[in-house]
N, C-alpha and C positions, 0 to 999 in steps of 0.2 A: 540582526537575528529576527526570525518570524515566528510567531506563536499561532498555532492553528489547531483547531478542533476537527476531529474525524468521526464519523458514525461507523462503527464496527458491527457486522453482522455474523452471527454463527458461533459466537462464544456460549459455552454451556458451563464451565467451571473454571476454577483457578489455573488449571492446566492450560486451558485455551487461553486465558488472559496472559499468561506467563510466555506463551508461544509468540503471541501478537507482540507483546513487549520485547521478546527477542529479535523477532524480524525488524522492529524498528530501531533498536539500539545499534543493530549491524549495519545500519546504513550511514554512509559518510555525510558529515556535517549535521548529525543529529546531537543535540546537545542534552535534552531532556525529554523523555517520553514516559507517561504515566497511562496506563490502560485501566479503565473503570469496567468492571464486569457489570455492575449493579445498573448503570446507565447506558451500557453498550457503546462507550465512547473512548476516544484517546485523545488526551492533549499532548502536543508534542512542539518543542521549541528547536528550530533547526535553522542553519544557516543557508538563505535562499540562493547564495552563490553556489553552493555545492550539491543542493538537494532541491528537488521540487515536489509539489503535492502528489503530481502523478506518479513519481517514482515511489513515493510513500504508499500510495494505493497498490501499485504493483507488488511492493515487497509483502504487503498484508495479503493480498491474493495468493501469492506464491506459497504463503504459509497455511493457505486453505480457508481463508475467511474473506468476507465482503467488506469494503471499506470505499468511503467518499467523504470529501470535506462537508462539515455541518452547515456551510452556508451555501452548498449546492442546492440546484432545484430537482435533481433526480434521485435515483435509488441508490443503493450501496454498491456501487461498481457493479462488476459482473455478478457479484453474490455468490455463494456457495450453498446457499440454503440457510435456513436459521434453525436454531434448536427450539426446543420448547420453552426456553426461557430467555432467548436473546431477542434484543430488537432489531427487526429488519428494516431498511429503508432508512431514509433520511428524514429528519424531522426538525423544523425550526424550533428554537427553544420554547416558544410560546405553545407550539403544538405538541411538545413531547408527552404531555399528560394525556392526551387523546390518543396517541399512538401506544402508549404502554396500557391505557385502559382497554383498548381493542384487544391487545394482547392477552391480558388477564381473562377478558371475556371469551376468546377463542379457546384458551386453556380449559376454561370452566366448561365449554361445550364438549371439548374432548373427554373431558373426565366423566361428564354426565353419560355420555354414549358408551364409552368404555365400561362404566358400572352397568349400563343396560345389558351388554352382551356378557359381562362378567359373572353375574349372579345365576343365570342359569347353566353357565358353563360349570362353576363351581358345584352346583347341586347336582348335575350330571356326573361328574367326575368324584365326587365326595358322598353320593347318597348312601352307600353301603356301609361308611363309615359312620355317618349321621345315624343310620338306623342301629348300629353296633353300640355306639358310644352313648346316644342320647335317647334312642329309642323312637326316633322319627322315621317310621316305615313308610316308604312311599306307596302311593295308591296302585292298584293292579294294572290299571292302564299304562302307566309309567313303567312299571315292571316288565310288562309285555314287551316293551319296545327297547328299553335300554338297559335291562337286568339280566345277568346270567353270561355264560361263555358263548351260548349260541347266539346272543345279542352284541357280541363283543365288537364287531367291525362297525355295526350300526352306530352304537354308542361313540366309538372312536371317531367316526366320520362327523357325527353331530358335534363333538367337541372341537373338531378341527374348523368346522364351518362356523362355530362361535368364536374361534380364537382369531381366525383370519381378520374379521372387522377390526377387533382391538389392535392387532399389529399393524394394520393398514392406518388407523387413526393415529397411532404413535410411530409411524414410520421414521420419522426424524431422528429417533433414537439410534436407529439401524444405519441411516444413511450417514450422520455425522460420526457415529461410534466407529463403523468400519473404515470410513474415510482417514480418521485420525489414527485408528490402528495401523492402516497400511503406511501411513507417513511417519510411523515410528513414534507417535506421542499419543499413547492412548488416555483416554479421560473417563469420566463416569460414564457418559454413552455408550463408550466401548464396552465397559463392564456390563451395562444393562443390555446392549445389543447381543453380545455373545452369550450371556445366560440365557435369554429369551429365546434367541435363535437356536441354542443348543437343546433346549427343552422341547421346542416345536419340531426340529429335526429328528429327535429321538422318537417322538409321538408318530410322525409320518413313518419312520423306520419301523416301528412297532406295528403300524397298520399293515405293512407290507409282510411282516413275519406272521401276524395274525391270519391275514388271508391265505398265507402258504399253508399254515397248519390246518385251517378248516379244510383246504383243498386235499390234504394229504391225511386228514382224520388224525392229526397229532393234537389233541384237545388239551393236553397239557401245556403245549407251547402256547396255544391260544389263551389259556387262562393266565399263563405267567405274564404274557406281554399285556393282557387287558388290565392288569394291576400295575402296570409299568408306564402308563400314559401320563405325560406331564404338559399337557396343553394349558391346563389351569395354571401351573406355575408360569409359563410364558405370558399369560393375560394378566395375571397378579403382578408380576415383575413390572411391567409397562405402566399399568395403572396406579400402582403405588408411587412410582417415581413421578408421574404426572402430578399426584397430589402436592408433592413437594414442590414441583415446578410452578404450580398454580400459586402456592403461598408465596413464593418467591415474586412472582409476576405482579401480585397484589401490592406488594411493599414497594416495588420499583415504581408503580404508577404515581406515588406521592410526589416524587421530584418533578415530574413534568407538570402536574398539577399545580404545586407551588409557584412554578415560573409562569403559568398561565394567570394565575390570579394576581401576580405581581405586575404583570404586562398590563392587566386591566386597570391598574391605577394610574398608568399614564394618561394624562389628558389627551383628548383627541384633537381639540381645537382650541386657539387662543385669540383673543382680540388685540389687535395692534393698532398703533397710531402711524399712518403712513400719509405724508401729504396732508397732514391736518385733518384727516378724516379716520374714523374707527372702521376697521376692516377685520372680518372673522376669517382666519386661515387656519388650515391643518397644523397641528403642533409641530409636525416634522418638518414643516416648512420654515421654521423661525430660524434666524441667523443671528449671531451675536450682535448687539447693537440695537436690536429691535426694542422699541417701547411698547410694553405690553400692559394692558389695563384689566384688571381683576375687581369685579365687584361682589358684594356679599353673595356666598353661596358657590362661588367660581373657585376653580383649581388653579394653582400655580403651575404653569407649562414648562418653566425653565428656572434655573439657578440664576439669580441677579441682584440687583441692588435697587431698593426703594428711591424713586426720585420724588414724587409728591404723594400726599395722602397719607393716613394711617389706619390701621386695622388689626384686630385679634386673629391670629392665624393658629389653625389646628394642625400642628406639625407632628402629631402622634404616628403618622405612616412613617416618618423618618427618624424622630428621636424616641418615639414610643411614651412620651411623657403626656399625661393626662390634662395638665393645664395648658391653656392657650398662650402663645406668645405675642405680645404687643410689638408691632413693626411701624417704624415711622421713616421719614426720609433718612437716607444714609445706611439703614439697617439692610442685612443680608436675608433674601428669601430662598426657600429650597424648593424645588420641584415636588409635586403630589401634595403640597400643603393645601388646606382648604381655609378660604376666607371667610371667617364667621360673620363679621360685620365691617363695615367701613368701605372705603374706596382707596385703592393704590395704583400708582402707575410705576412699574419698574422697568429697568433697563436689562435685557437678557444678556447674560455672559456666557453661561454654559448651557447648551442645547443640544437636543438629540442625544446621542451615545455618551455625551460627556455630562450630561445632567445627573444628580444624585440619584434618582430613582433609577435610571438606567444603569448607573454603577452598582447599585444593590442587586439589580437583576442579573448583571454580569458576575458578580460576586457569588450569588446562588449557583449559577449556571457552572462557573469554574470548579467552585468548592465540591460540588456535586460530581464533576467529572474527574477530580484528582483525587478524590477520596477512595483509595483502593480498599475494597472489602477483605476481611479477613478470610484466608482461604479455609474452606471446610476441611475438617480432618479427614473425612471419607475421601475427598477428592485428593488430597495428599498421598493418602494410602494407596489409592486406586493406580496412581502412575507405577507403583512398584507391584501391587498385588495382581493387576490384570495379566501382565506379561508372565509373572511367575506361574499363575495358574494355568494359562495357555501352555507354558512350556512343560509344566507337570503333566497335563493331559496328553500332550503329543508324546512326550517320552514315555509315558504309561502305555499308550497304544502299540508303539513301536517295539518297546521291550517284549510286550506279551505276544506281538507278532513273531519276534525273533526267537522266543521261546517255544514257539509252535502251538500256542493255545487257540490259534484260529481268529479269522477276522471278526467273528460276532463277539467273542470273548473280549478280544482287545478293544473293539469299538464300545462295548458295554461298559468296561472300565474307563475309557477314556471320557464316555458322556457323564458316567457317575462322578467323576471328578468335577466336571464343569456344572452339573447340576447341584452338587453340594455346595458348590462355590458362588452359586447364584445370589446377587446381592439383594434378596428380600429383605433380610434383617438390616443389611446396611442401609437400604433405602428407608428403612422405618426407623432407625436409630435416631436421626435428627428430626423428622417431621412430628413424629409422635411425641416426643419430649417437648419439641417446642409448641405444638397445639395444646398439651396439657398445661405447660408452664403459662403460656399466654392466657389460656382460659383462667388459671388461677389468678393471674393478676388483674384480669377484668373484673373479678369478684372484688378486688380490693380498690377498683377504680383506676388501674394502671394499664393503660392501652398500649402494647409493645407491637410495633409493625412488622418485625421480622426476627428470625433466628439469629442473623447477624448481629443485630443489636444487643441481643442476650449475650452473645459472645463477647462483644466489646465491652459491655457494660460492668462485667465481673472484674475488669482490670481497672476501673475508674479510680484515680486517686485525687482528681481536683474537681470541684463543682464551682462553676461560675454562675452566678445569679444575677439576673435583672432585677431593677428595683420596682418600677412602677407596674402594678398588675401582677407581680410575681412574688416579691417579698411584701408588697403592700396590697392594699385593696384595689388600687387603681382607680379610685373615685375620690375627688376631694370632698372633705367634711369639715364643718366647723369644729375648731379644737380650743379656741379661747374667746371670751367675750369681755370687753372692758366698758362699763357702764356709769357714767357719772352719777352719784347720788342713788345708785342701786336700781334706777329705773329700768330694769331689764326688760319688762314686757312691752314698754313703749319703743324701745330701741329695736327689739325683734320684730315687733308688729308692723312698724313703719318701714323698716329695711327691706323685710321679706315682701310686703304688699308691693313695693315697688318694684323688687327684682322679679316678681311673677311674670312680668311682662319682658324680661331679658332671657335669652337662650344661653348666656354666658355660663360655663360651669360653676364659676365661682359664686355668681348670684343663685344659681340653682342649689348649691350647697345650703345657702342661707334659707331658701325656701323650704328644703327638706327639713332643716333644722327646727323650723318654725312648725312644720307639720308634726314633727316628733313631740313637740311641746303643746300641741293642739292649740296653737295660736291662731285666732281669726284674722283673716287677711282682709284689708279694707279696699274698696274700689278706688281707682286714681284717674286722673286725666292729664292732658297735657305732657304726655310722655315724651323726653328728650334723651338721645344717646350720643355719648361723643366717645366714638370707638377707642378702646384701650385705656380709657380715663375714667369714666364713670356715668352715671344716669341721674335722671331727676324726674319729678312729677309732682303733680298736686293731690294731696290727700287731705280731705275734709278741710279745704280751704288753706292749707299749709303747704309750701313748696317744700319737698324732702330731697335730699341729695345722698347719693351713695356712690363711693369710688375711691380712688387712691388718693395719697396725701397731696400730690401735684395737683390733682382735680379740685380738691377741697379748697387749696390755697388760692386757685384761680377763682373760686367762687367767694372769696372774702372771709373765708374762716381761718381762724388761728389754730393751726395743728401742733404748735411747738409744745403745748402741754402734753401731748401724746407721744412727741417724738421718740423719747426714751423707751417707752414701751413698743414702739413700732419697730425701732431698731433691734431691741432685744428678741422680739418674735422673728424678726426677719432673720437674725442670726441662728435661729433655731429651723431655719429653712421653711417658714410659714409665709403666706401671702396675706397681706392686711388691707382690708376695706373700712373706710370710715363711714358714719352715717351720720347726717345733720338734718334738723328741722327747723323751719323759720331762720332764726339768727343764732342758733346755738348748735354745738357739736353734741350728738346723742350718745356716741361711743364708736367702739371699733370692734371688727370681727377678725379673726386669724383662721384661715383656712388651709389644710394641708391634707395629704395624702397618708393614711395610718397604715403601719405594717399589721399584717394578718396576726390573728391571735396565735397560730401554729407555728410562725416563722422561727421564733427562738428556739423551740424544742426541736425543729427539723435541722437547724444548724448544729445544736448540740449532738443529735443523733449521729449526723455524718462526721463530726469532728471526734466523736468517741469511736468511730470506725477507721480513724485513721485518715480520714479524707480532708484535704485543705479546701476550706471555703472561702470563696472572693465574691465581692459585689462589684457588678459592671453596669454603669448606668449613663444616660445622657443628661441626668439632672445635674444641678450645681452641687458643688462639694460641700457645702455647709449642710444642705439637706440630706445628701447621701451619707455623710459622716454621722449625722444624728441617728439615722435609722440604722446604720451599721453598728453603731454602740449598743443600742437597745436589742438588736438581735444577735449580738455577740460575734460579729464578723470583724476580722483583723484587718483584712486588706481590702482596699476600695479603689476603683477605677472610676472617676467621675468625669461629666462633661465629655463622653466620647460618642463620636458618630458612628453609624452601622459599620462602615469600613474599619474603624478603629476596634469595634469589637471583634470582628472578625480577625484582625490583626493580632490583637492580644491573644485570642484562641490559638491561632498559629505560632505565637511566640512560646506559650505554655508547652504546646506540642513539640515544639523544637528542642525545648528543655528535656524531653523525654517523659513528659507527662501525659496520662490519658485523661482528657478533659470531657466533662459533660457540662453542657450549657443549657441553663433553664430560662426560659423567656415567655412573653405573650404577645409581642407586637410584631408588626412588619419589619420593623428596624432590627429586630433580632434574627431575621430570617438568614442572613448571610453566616452569622456566627453559630446558628443552630445546625446549619448544614455542614459547616467547616469542623465542627467539634466531632470527636469520637461519637459520642452519643448526644444529640439534641433533644431536649425535653421542652414540651410546651403545655402551659397550663390549661385547664379546660375552658377557662373563661377568655382565652386569648383570641386572637384574630385567626381567620381560616388560613391565612398564608403561613403563620407561625405553626400552626398544627400540622399543615401539610408539608412544611419543611422540615419538621422534627421527627425524630424516630420513635419517641415516646410521648404519649399525651396523658397528662393527669386530669382525670374528668373532674374530680373534686377540687382542683386548684390548691390541694394540701401539698406543701412541700416536703412533708414527712414521708409521702409517697417515694419520693427519690431513694431514701434508704431502704425502703421496701422493695423497690425495684432492683437495687443493687444485690440485696441479699437473695432475692428470687433468682437472678440471673446466675449467680454463683451456684445455686442448687440445680438449676437446669442444665448447665454446662457440666457440672460433675455427673448429672444423670446421664446425658449424651455420651459422655466418655465410658461409663459403665455399661450403656447400650453397645457401643462400639466392642467393648470387650466380648460380651456375649455374642456379638455377631460374627465375630471371628473365632472364638472358642471352639465352636462345632467344627470350623473349617479346619482349625489346627488339629483336632482330634480325628475328624471324619476324612480328610483328603488322604491321608495314609491307608486308611481302610479301604476308600473308595479306589485308590490305585492298586489294592491288592497286595500290599507289602507283606501282609501276614498270611496270605493265601497258601503259598507253598508249605510253610511249616505248621500253621494251625487251620488251615482250611477256612479262614476268616476272610469274607469277600463282602464289602458293602454294595449291594444293588442300588440302581438308580431309585428305586422306590424307597429304600431305607435312607438314602442321601437326601431325598424329598423330604422325608419325615424329619430327619435331623435339621434341615433347613427350616421347616416349619417350627420346631421346637425352639430354634434360636429366635424366631420371630415372635413366638408366644412370650419367651423371657423379655425381650425387648419391650414389648408391649406392656406386660405386667409391671416391669420395672419402671417404665414412663408413667404409669398411673399411679406410681407411689406419690408423684408430685402432688396429687391432690389432696393429700394429707400434710403438705408443706404448712407450717405455721409461721405467720409474720410475727415480728417482735411486738410484744405488747407496749401500749404507749398510752398515756393519759390525754384523752382528746380534749379534756377541759383545761388542760394546762396552758397558762399565759405566763410562764415565768419569764420575766425579763422584757416582755413585750410592752407597747405603749398601754398604759391604763389610765383611765381618768382618775382625778383626785379622790373623788367618792363616787365612783360609777354606779349607776343604775338607782341612785337616791332620786326621790322626787324634789322638785325645785318649789320652794315656798318663798313669797316675797312680802311678808308683813312689814307695816310702816315704810314702804317704798325702799326696802334694802333686801338684798339676797342673804338670806340667813343659813341656808342650806345649799349645797351644791347639786348641779345636775352632772350628765356625764362630761361635759367640758368645764373648762377652768373659767369661773366667772369671778371678776375683780371689780369691787366696787370702788370708784374713785370720785373724790369730792374737791380735794384741796391740793394736789400736786401742780405748783405753777412752774412755769418755765424761767430759767435763768441760764447762766453761762454753763454751768456743769451738768451734763446729762449722761455722763458715761457710766455712773453707778446705778442708774434707773433701770431696773429689771422687773418684769412682771411676777408678782407672786403668784404661783400656781396653787390655787386654793387646794388645801388637802386637809387630812385629818389633823387638827390641832389639838394638842393637849390643853384643856381648859385650865387656867390658873386663876383662882378667885382673887379678889381685892384683899390685900393683907395690910393690917395697920397695927402698928406697935410704938410705943414710946420710948426713947432713947436721949438721955442727956437733956430732958426737958422738952424735947421736941418729938412731934409725931412723924413718923415715916410710914409711907404708905408704896406698895409695889403693885403696880397696875400691869394687866395685860391687855394690850391694845391691838385690835384687828384692823388691817387696811392700810398700814404703812407700807409703801412701795420703794421710796428713794430717800435720798438725804433731805429733799424738799419737804417731804412728808413729816420726816424726823423734826425739821425745824419747826413746822406749823404745830406740831403737838407740843414741842418744848415751849414755844411761845404762849399757845392757849393756856398750858398749866402753870407757867410763870405769872400770869396775869391774875390767878386766882388770890382771894384775899387770904393772908397769912402764910401763903407759900414762900419758904426761904430759898430753896434749891430744888432744880429739877435735873435728872439725868436720864435721858432717852437713849435705849440700845435698839438700834435699827435692826440688828440680826435676830436678837432675841424677841423682838416686838414688845419690849417692856418699858416702863417708865418708872423711876424711883423718885419719889416726891417727899421732901422734907417740909414740914409747916409747923406753925406755932399753934395751931389748933387743930382739933379732930375734924377732918372734912368727911361728910357722909358719902357714901358709895353714889347715891343719886346725883349728887352734886358734881362729882367727877364724871359720871356718865353723861349728864347734860352738856357740861363744857366739852368734852370730847367729841360728843355727837355733833355739836355746833361747827366744831372744826372740820366735821366731815369724816369721822372715823367712829371706831365702835369699841366700847369697853366690854371685855369678856368677862 
């Protein structure tokens, strides 16, 4: 089986895409064909033994459209012209954005020039109504040329001359519309073409009648036809439709732009080792087995396995995760990753089109080409409405001719039917509501790219959320600090002073934390960096080390005291860095990405609307599940690559769900395009925002619920607009056809028909403007219910007696005596929070004194043992019971022991009596 993509030109609506689909499906050997109106393309899977690309092109051209393989170098076959909204010509994926951008620019120019001619046309045609309705009386010079029955022919000719440029600028509607009409498959262009042509034709006919009337002195005839000129209707119809086409073209251009940006991530060159020499070659010349060298700042040009060296790689382009990943010999590297530090040499395995970044590009391209847009309601109706109207007009004229009412009467009634059926309101029904709705969304910071997005968004029942940068801030920050003896300032000052020379995100998190605490940084010298392990330098004559546990052990430090804390923090999805100075460990920092304050409320808003919320991330499961619990998300997909994200979206769609995907990274692009509605947060990458259908400017996930509510209101408004657009037709067509003329003398002239058409347009506009009053659901912007919060957030940190007595926004743990032994499983960091103060209580029972003590700082069973031993050695103490969970000690003694004596003994053991 062969799978191939074709560029299709000439499609303007869902009827067109359906006709191309039908032509392809009817070919022998065609297994699956999907036509995408949005991208002007067709993905087809066929048996190359029974069918060729040339036969597919011929079948599409017989259907009246142009076609060419996407990988061809020429244009779209012979082509049959292109509509105002279709992509003509072939374009490689990387150039699609430029092609669609030029298309939108061309439509914009057509729209501007159409408006230039339409404004004076409307004034000449409607000046008498403006004077009567609004008191806008034209100046005498204008009246002398264009006003009155004596100037009727002059005015009519001026209107004709102003109408012709508008019709010529928008001639594609007539070319495509009448071609499809003659082929028996009328579409929206057919409706536009017939309506505009009928109005213009009747105007030309009226000019002849006025000329005849002036020559024969029949001024009543001249005056009657001077009020029955509908050139402005012809010009208005095509101009309004061009507005909608321009909005569609702008939305289409995002797909090509996303592909162009993705292709910009592919490295252009690579350094390979050949015959013992380093040679720079083009990346597309790499072959499997090449040994590729990457130095700091370089990009990975292929997928492969590290042979020698180690480095921290920024894989955010692929995984979307903010933290670098350490790579060493035997680890796998992914194309488009960036080497932050260190030196590596890897063996290329997947190159060119097989590499990870190339697969992402392919997925974005294919997902965009196979996602069929929901057909516009007006397009669906036009397939039936147009032939019915044409049939009614023909029958009307023929019947009145047979009844002997004359050619003029018959032609007048037939034209009246066509004029009242002009799609002016039909053309306004969707774009006006969309423009109003999208403008309302923009006020809320929700950028919606097209009306199709609004139509799809109303049915969303599943929202899949990326983690990093979407649910979370996307920036690592210090969350926990463990400092022996409570010397927090020394720990932070030395670690941050050394990390200021590092560009590693973990180190920068510590530097930023020191800045928040206004810690003065010290100068250093003799800086050394071991990529992926740690750094060292000399501060005030003392060598300081910051790095992971393996790095510290390699420098001779015993980290077993901290191992239980390190394991517990790692289980919470946090990354641990230890700091040491001289010959002792100073403490450790835990760094993690925090979820946004609004994430929990956003999830609740969606769930309360009956929407299923899931998390999908490339991060590890421990981290993902911890954040999901705090955000209230029940289903989590962790450790997934970009193609897996796209696959998971497809699986949900295959189950019948309407899926919205929200993300911020390049790695999210395939899933964003594949989903029914792709949502990019405003702080995300350009590629994510170009691939998405909706951009949340404020990166607030609560805007997703707002967007869904707005979409439902807009689509409801569009349906109301379509009702009003057809209401006057249902009432007016029988009148225009003269059904009531024989019995009641009621006949709807073309002038009244045009007025009715204008009224329907006015109703549509006013109804759409009601969306300006749409009210978003109230929400508490300060709500942080269920989100990550510090134990005593926003409190200032004080450190009297070298001990942290109050907490800052991170969890500060003071450790002095937790020693290592065999059992570390129960050692968990105590996240300092608001504790209930329990004073020292002493009372006498059975001749013995009993004292209950509240002790701060016990973390594990080792701490419990140290406290027990210290208290047991006090003079007069008979028994001691230490409760680790309650952080209390019950002491029985033969004498009354002063509080200060207890305090001193406990402090000497490294803890604190509360």
